[in-house]
VEXSE-464788 format. One record per residue (C-alpha): x, y, z; residue number from 1. Coordinates in steps of 0.05 Angstrom, whole numbers, padded with zeros to 5 digits, always signed. Example, Ala and Ser with C-alpha at 12.3 -4.5 7.8 and 13.67 -1.06 7.14 Angstrom:
REM residues 2
<site <+00246 -00090 +00156> 1>,
<site <+00273 -00021 +00143> 2>,
END
This chain:
REM residues 143
<site <+00000 +00000 +00000> 1>,
<site <+00028 +00068 -00020> 2>,
<site <+00020 +00122 +00032> 3>,
<site <+00005 +00194 +00011> 4>,
<site <+00061 +00245 +00017> 5>,
<site <+00044 +00303 +00063> 6>,
<site <+00034 +00347 +00001> 7>,
<site <-00014 +00296 -00031> 8>,
<site <-00051 +00289 +00035> 9>,
<site <-00062 +00364 +00041> 10>,
<site <-00080 +00371 -00033> 11>,
<site <-00133 +00316 -00030> 12>,
<site <-00163 +00327 +00039> 13>,
<site <-00165 +00403 +00034> 14>,
<site <-00215 +00392 -00023> 15>,
<site <-00255 +00330 -00002> 16>,
<site <-00275 +00296 +00064> 17>,
<site <-00228 +00244 +00093> 18>,
<site <-00260 +00178 +00112> 19>,
<site <-00231 +00144 +00174> 20>,
<site <-00246 +00086 +00221> 21>,
<site <-00239 +00094 +00296> 22>,
<site <-00241 +00033 +00342> 23>,
<site <-00275 +00022 +00409> 24>,
<site <-00235 -00034 +00440> 25>,
<site <-00258 -00054 +00510> 26>,
<site <-00241 -00107 +00561> 27>,
<site <-00252 -00113 +00636> 28>,
<site <-00199 -00059 +00647> 29>,
<site <-00239 -00008 +00607> 30>,
<site <-00232 +00025 +00538> 31>,
<site <-00165 +00026 +00501> 32>,
<site <-00137 +00094 +00484> 33>,
<site <-00072 +00117 +00455> 34>,
<site <-00031 +00179 +00475> 35>,
<site <-00011 +00216 +00412> 36>,
<site <+00063 +00228 +00401> 37>,
<site <+00057 +00281 +00346> 38>,
<site <+00010 +00331 +00315> 39>,
<site <-00047 +00335 +00308> 40>,
<site <-00070 +00325 +00379> 41>,
<site <+00000 +00314 +00407> 42>,
<site <-00002 +00292 +00480> 43>,
<site <-00077 +00278 +00477> 44>,
<site <-00111 +00211 +00486> 45>,
<site <-00152 +00184 +00428> 46>,
<site <-00186 +00122 +00401> 47>,
<site <-00142 +00080 +00355> 48>,
<site <-00161 +00099 +00284> 49>,
<site <-00139 +00121 +00216> 50>,
<site <-00155 +00133 +00143> 51>,
<site <-00192 +00082 +00100> 52>,
<site <-00151 +00067 +00038> 53>,
<site <-00178 +00065 -00034> 54>,
<site <-00208 -00004 -00049> 55>,
<site <-00207 -00023 +00025> 56>,
<site <-00271 -00045 +00059> 57>,
<site <-00288 -00013 +00126> 58>,
<site <-00279 -00079 +00164> 59>,
<site <-00211 -00090 +00130> 60>,
<site <-00190 -00020 +00151> 61>,
<site <-00211 -00035 +00223> 62>,
<site <-00170 -00099 +00225> 63>,
<site <-00109 -00065 +00194> 64>,
<site <-00113 -00005 +00240> 65>,
<site <-00121 -00048 +00303> 66>,
<site <-00060 -00090 +00284> 67>,
<site <-00016 -00031 +00264> 68>,
<site <-00035 +00017 +00321> 69>,
<site <-00044 -00032 +00379> 70>,
<site <-00013 -00099 +00360> 71>,
<site <-00080 -00134 +00370> 72>,
<site <-00115 -00182 +00323> 73>,
<site <-00189 -00166 +00329> 74>,
<site <-00258 -00188 +00309> 75>,
<site <-00302 -00133 +00282> 76>,
<site <-00367 -00122 +00318> 77>,
<site <-00419 -00072 +00295> 78>,
<site <-00416 +00000 +00272> 79>,
<site <-00436 +00041 +00333> 80>,
<site <-00438 +00110 +00300> 81>,
<site <-00395 +00163 +00270> 82>,
<site <-00357 +00226 +00289> 83>,
<site <-00355 +00285 +00241> 84>,
<site <-00303 +00340 +00248> 85>,
<site <-00314 +00397 +00201> 86>,
<site <-00251 +00436 +00218> 87>,
<site <-00198 +00386 +00239> 88>,
<site <-00131 +00421 +00233> 89>,
<site <-00074 +00383 +00199> 90>,
<site <-00013 +00415 +00167> 91>,
<site <-00044 +00483 +00184> 92>,
<site <-00103 +00467 +00139> 93>,
<site <-00175 +00456 +00163> 94>,
<site <-00201 +00390 +00138> 95>,
<site <-00268 +00354 +00140> 96>,
<site <-00259 +00285 +00173> 97>,
<site <-00313 +00232 +00180> 98>,
<site <-00296 +00173 +00226> 99>,
<site <-00339 +00111 +00226> 100>,
<site <-00336 +00081 +00296> 101>,
<site <-00330 +00006 +00301> 102>,
<site <-00337 -00038 +00362> 103>,
<site <-00281 -00089 +00360> 104>,
<site <-00262 -00149 +00403> 105>,
<site <-00190 -00169 +00415> 106>,
<site <-00173 -00241 +00397> 107>,
<site <-00098 -00243 +00410> 108>,
<site <-00034 -00203 +00406> 109>,
<site <+00007 -00160 +00453> 110>,
<site <-00003 -00085 +00459> 111>,
<site <+00049 -00042 +00424> 112>,
<site <+00050 +00030 +00400> 113>,
<site <+00061 +00053 +00329> 114>,
<site <+00099 +00117 +00308> 115>,
<site <+00039 +00162 +00323> 116>,
<site <+00029 +00137 +00395> 117>,
<site <+00074 +00138 +00456> 118>,
<site <+00029 +00099 +00504> 119>,
<site <-00031 +00053 +00502> 120>,
<site <-00074 +00046 +00563> 121>,
<site <-00143 +00020 +00584> 122>,
<site <-00186 +00070 +00621> 123>,
<site <-00247 +00060 +00665> 124>,
<site <-00259 +00135 +00667> 125>,
<site <-00246 +00179 +00606> 126>,
<site <-00183 +00221 +00614> 127>,
<site <-00188 +00297 +00614> 128>,
<site <-00142 +00302 +00554> 129>,
<site <-00184 +00259 +00507> 130>,
<site <-00201 +00291 +00440> 131>,
<site <-00265 +00331 +00450> 132>,
<site <-00306 +00300 +00394> 133>,
<site <-00289 +00230 +00419> 134>,
<site <-00309 +00249 +00490> 135>,
<site <-00377 +00273 +00465> 136>,
<site <-00387 +00209 +00424> 137>,
<site <-00366 +00161 +00480> 138>,
<site <-00412 +00196 +00530> 139>,
<site <-00471 +00181 +00483> 140>,
<site <-00455 +00107 +00488> 141>,
<site <-00469 +00109 +00563> 142>,
<site <-00529 +00156 +00560> 143>,
END
């Protein structure tokens, strides 16, 4: 799979919405979140997630993202909603991002961080430094 250069990313997603998948991974310790190691949202907690590639099904993206960002092999559950950010700032450009939220269930694997994350941790209570749109979404799951 060829990744976009930063210039291609800005050129494409400054003109059209970016489709992403975010993952809600839970166990008896809570919900799994990653601490971002770089912009955007550096030093903030977030759901594991990322861009859906061309010709990639949503479930395939969820499985790929879980493995790459957390080290876990997962089973995909159901779609539990979406988060839409109309002015997400990346590379000093406001972008429109739509994240489909999938419930996933770990099968096996050991937790490890990718290059975007410096820590992975399960939380019973949502941390104060969780990305605002994700806080709002996760609160609706418990309402």
